[in-house]
MIMARBA-281164 format. One record per residue (C-alpha): residue number from 1; x, y, z. Coordinates in steps of 0.1 Angstrom, whole numbers. Layout:
MIMARBA-281164
SITE/NUM/X/Y/Z .
...
//
This chain:
MIMARBA-281164
SITE/1/-88/-272/439 .
SITE/2/-79/-236/435 .
SITE/3/-45/-245/423 .
SITE/4/-60/-268/396 .
SITE/5/-83/-241/384 .
SITE/6/-55/-215/382 .
SITE/7/-34/-238/361 .
SITE/8/-62/-243/336 .
SITE/9/-63/-216/310 .
SITE/10/-98/-200/306 .
SITE/11/-105/-190/271 .
SITE/12/-133/-165/263 .
SITE/13/-138/-179/228 .
SITE/14/-139/-217/228 .
SITE/15/-127/-240/200 .
SITE/16/-91/-228/197 .
SITE/17/-80/-260/179 .
SITE/18/-108/-258/154 .
SITE/19/-103/-221/146 .
SITE/20/-65/-225/144 .
SITE/21/-69/-255/121 .
SITE/22/-94/-236/99 .
SITE/23/-71/-206/97 .
SITE/24/-40/-227/87 .
SITE/25/-61/-246/61 .
SITE/26/-75/-214/47 .
SITE/27/-42/-196/45 .
SITE/28/-26/-226/29 .
SITE/29/-52/-230/2 .
SITE/30/-56/-193/-6 .
SITE/31/-20/-180/-1 .
SITE/32/8/-205/6 .
SITE/33/0/-233/-20 .
SITE/34/-5/-209/-49 .
SITE/35/28/-191/-40 .
SITE/36/46/-224/-36 .
SITE/37/33/-236/-71 .
SITE/38/45/-203/-86 .
SITE/39/79/-209/-71 .
SITE/40/80/-245/-84 .
SITE/41/70/-233/-119 .
SITE/42/97/-206/-119 .
SITE/43/123/-233/-113 .
SITE/44/117/-246/-148 .
SITE/45/138/-216/-159 .
SITE/46/174/-225/-160 .
SITE/47/199/-206/-138 .
SITE/48/215/-190/-168 .
SITE/49/182/-177/-180 .
SITE/50/173/-165/-144 .
SITE/51/205/-145/-143 .
SITE/52/199/-132/-178 .
SITE/53/163/-122/-169 .
SITE/54/170/-103/-137 .
SITE/55/201/-86/-150 .
SITE/56/184/-75/-182 .
SITE/57/179/-39/-190 .
SITE/58/141/-43/-194 .
SITE/59/137/-59/-160 .
SITE/60/159/-34/-142 .
SITE/61/142/-4/-157 .
SITE/62/107/-19/-149 .
SITE/63/119/-27/-113 .
SITE/64/132/8/-108 .
SITE/65/101/24/-122 .
SITE/66/78/2/-101 .
SITE/67/96/10/-68 .
SITE/68/100/47/-76 .
SITE/69/64/53/-85 .
SITE/70/51/32/-56 .
SITE/71/73/50/-31 .
SITE/72/64/84/-45 .
SITE/73/27/78/-44 .
SITE/74/29/62/-9 .
SITE/75/49/92/5 .
SITE/76/25/117/-11 .
SITE/77/-6/98/2 .
SITE/78/9/96/36 .
SITE/79/6/134/39 .
SITE/80/-25/138/19 .
SITE/81/-42/109/37 .
SITE/82/-33/125/71 .
SITE/83/-49/158/60 .
SITE/84/-80/140/47 .
SITE/85/-84/120/79 .
SITE/86/-78/150/101 .
SITE/87/-104/172/83 .
SITE/88/-130/144/83 .
SITE/89/-126/136/120 .
SITE/90/-120/170/135 .
SITE/91/-144/193/115 .
SITE/92/-181/193/107 .
SITE/93/-191/209/74 .
SITE/94/-215/204/46 .
SITE/95/-206/175/24 .
SITE/96/-184/158/50 .
SITE/97/-203/125/47 .
SITE/98/-201/125/9 .
SITE/99/-163/131/10 .
SITE/100/-160/103/36 .
SITE/101/-179/79/13 .
SITE/102/-159/90/-18 .
SITE/103/-126/79/-1 .
SITE/104/-138/43/-3 .
SITE/105/-146/45/-40 .
SITE/106/-111/32/-51 .
SITE/107/-120/0/-31 .
SITE/108/-153/-5/-49 .
SITE/109/-145/8/-84 .
SITE/110/-128/-16/-108 .
SITE/111/-93/-4/-111 .
SITE/112/-94/-8/-149 .
SITE/113/-123/17/-150 .
SITE/114/-103/41/-129 .
SITE/115/-74/37/-153 .
SITE/116/-95/45/-183 .
SITE/117/-110/75/-166 .
SITE/118/-76/89/-156 .
SITE/119/-62/83/-190 .
SITE/120/-91/102/-207 .
SITE/121/-89/131/-183 .
SITE/122/-51/135/-181 .
SITE/123/-43/128/-218 .
SITE/124/-29/157/-238 .
SITE/125/-63/165/-253 .
SITE/126/-82/157/-220 .
SITE/127/-100/183/-199 .
SITE/128/-73/185/-173 .
SITE/129/-43/172/-193 .
SITE/130/-45/201/-218 .
SITE/131/-41/226/-189 .
SITE/132/-5/214/-184 .
SITE/133/25/220/-206 .
SITE/134/40/187/-196 .
SITE/135/27/153/-207 .
SITE/136/10/134/-179 .
SITE/137/-6/103/-195 .
SITE/138/18/76/-208 .
SITE/139/46/89/-185 .
SITE/140/58/80/-150 .
SITE/141/38/110/-137 .
SITE/142/6/93/-150 .
SITE/143/16/60/-133 .
SITE/144/21/78/-100 .
SITE/145/-12/96/-104 .
SITE/146/-30/63/-109 .
SITE/147/-13/48/-78 .
SITE/148/-23/79/-58 .
SITE/149/-59/73/-67 .
SITE/150/-57/36/-57 .
SITE/151/-37/38/-25 .
SITE/152/-53/69/-8 .
SITE/153/-79/48/12 .
SITE/154/-52/27/28 .
SITE/155/-38/57/46 .
SITE/156/-70/75/54 .
SITE/157/-89/45/68 .
SITE/158/-59/35/89 .
SITE/159/-55/69/105 .
SITE/160/-92/78/109 .
SITE/161/-100/56/139 .
SITE/162/-68/66/157 .
SITE/163/-75/103/153 .
SITE/164/-111/97/165 .
SITE/165/-98/81/197 .
SITE/166/-74/110/203 .
SITE/167/-90/132/230 .
SITE/168/-94/169/223 .
SITE/169/-83/175/259 .
SITE/170/-47/166/250 .
SITE/171/-45/194/225 .
SITE/172/-62/218/248 .
SITE/173/-39/209/277 .
SITE/174/-9/215/255 .
SITE/175/-22/249/244 .
SITE/176/-29/259/280 .
SITE/177/7/249/290 .
SITE/178/20/272/263 .
SITE/179/28/248/235 .
SITE/180/27/261/199 .
SITE/181/6/243/172 .
SITE/182/39/229/159 .
SITE/183/50/216/193 .
SITE/184/16/202/199 .
SITE/185/17/182/167 .
SITE/186/53/169/172 .
SITE/187/51/160/209 .
SITE/188/14/152/214 .
SITE/189/-3/142/182 .
SITE/190/25/126/162 .
SITE/191/35/99/188 .
SITE/192/-1/88/190 .
SITE/193/-7/85/153 .
SITE/194/28/74/141 .
SITE/195/22/36/143 .
SITE/196/-10/38/123 .
SITE/197/6/64/99 .
SITE/198/34/40/92 .
SITE/199/10/11/87 .
SITE/200/-10/31/62 .
SITE/201/22/41/43 .
SITE/202/33/5/42 .
SITE/203/0/-8/29 .
SITE/204/-1/19/3 .
SITE/205/35/11/-8 .
SITE/206/28/-26/-10 .
SITE/207/-3/-21/-30 .
SITE/208/15/3/-53 .
SITE/209/42/-22/-62 .
SITE/210/17/-48/-74 .
SITE/211/-10/-26/-89 .
SITE/212/-19/-34/-125 .
SITE/213/-55/-25/-134 .
SITE/214/-54/12/-130 .
SITE/215/-19/16/-144 .
SITE/216/-22/-5/-176 .
SITE/217/-41/22/-196 .
SITE/218/-24/54/-183 .
SITE/219/11/39/-185 .
SITE/220/8/30/-222 .
SITE/221/31/0/-216 .
SITE/222/60/15/-235 .
SITE/223/91/-8/-231 .
SITE/224/121/9/-213 .
SITE/225/99/39/-205 .
SITE/226/66/33/-188 .
SITE/227/67/-5/-183 .
SITE/228/64/-15/-147 .
SITE/229/69/-50/-134 .
SITE/230/32/-61/-135 .
SITE/231/30/-50/-171 .
SITE/232/62/-68/-179 .
SITE/233/47/-100/-165 .
SITE/234/16/-96/-188 .
SITE/235/40/-90/-217 .
SITE/236/58/-122/-210 .
SITE/237/24/-141/-208 .
SITE/238/14/-126/-241 .
SITE/239/47/-141/-255 .
SITE/240/38/-175/-239 .
SITE/241/70/-171/-218 .
SITE/242/52/-185/-187 .
SITE/243/84/-195/-169 .
SITE/244/99/-159/-173 .
SITE/245/66/-144/-160 .
SITE/246/67/-167/-130 .
SITE/247/103/-158/-123 .
SITE/248/94/-120/-124 .
SITE/249/65/-127/-100 .
SITE/250/89/-145/-76 .
SITE/251/113/-115/-78 .
SITE/252/84/-92/-70 .
SITE/253/74/-113/-40 .
SITE/254/109/-114/-26 .
SITE/255/115/-77/-31 .
SITE/256/81/-68/-15 .
SITE/257/87/-92/14 .
SITE/258/121/-77/22 .
SITE/259/108/-41/20 .
SITE/260/77/-49/41 .
SITE/261/98/-68/66 .
SITE/262/122/-38/70 .
SITE/263/93/-14/74 .
SITE/264/76/-36/100 .
SITE/265/108/-38/119 .
SITE/266/112/-1/119 .
SITE/267/75/3/130 .
SITE/268/80/-21/159 .
SITE/269/111/-3/171 .
SITE/270/93/30/169 .
SITE/271/63/16/188 .
SITE/272/87/4/216 .
SITE/273/104/37/217 .
SITE/274/70/55/220 .
SITE/275/59/32/248 .
SITE/276/91/38/267 .
SITE/277/87/76/264 .
SITE/278/51/73/277 .
//
């Protein structure tokens, strides 16, 4: 009897078959089928036109600009987001709750509204733009600025719960044992927050590659200068070149998948290394 009971798997949440079936159905309808249709639609483009499209100067410049601005904004937000999360969690000051709430604003605010506001502020005659000698709006700097605004919450909200769970006693013990603040950060804090930090960076980078709403106004959509891949897709749609737009979308999916796969692989290896050290 005991042997029979031990062989039977006891599940805390019942209905595994139902929940798995619902999950697979949902992800198929919402994600997989639309992506598959996009892939099928892009095959209407001939191989010669595919090669011509992805080797064209306009596509390569837009691809380079998309990756460069997304990577730059993700790297900057990785450090700024860590600073924000640390200050919000570790310190108590007037206005902390307001700052904590404001971090979520890019999630709630329509990205197009954010793009219009950033363009008005950082244009050459804007209240902040006129303070700089360099041009911000309608340049790659403006695109990076818009992506910084949109992707900041991904880093902060990923790091915040991890820092909250990090006991103060660890830092105090390191200090008592004679560790400097730099050594405490490298050997005590960094291993604990590194997986979440990389996750936040990856999410910010992925969102930056595909962002459109906040970029469309501040980029100006100038071909060969400030045209990123999402803007190039819209340009193709305006020209009724639906097959070319689908092909660019497929290229973005493949590139994003490869980059995310590599980052997830690095993250898993780092996690295993940290577990071994512990």
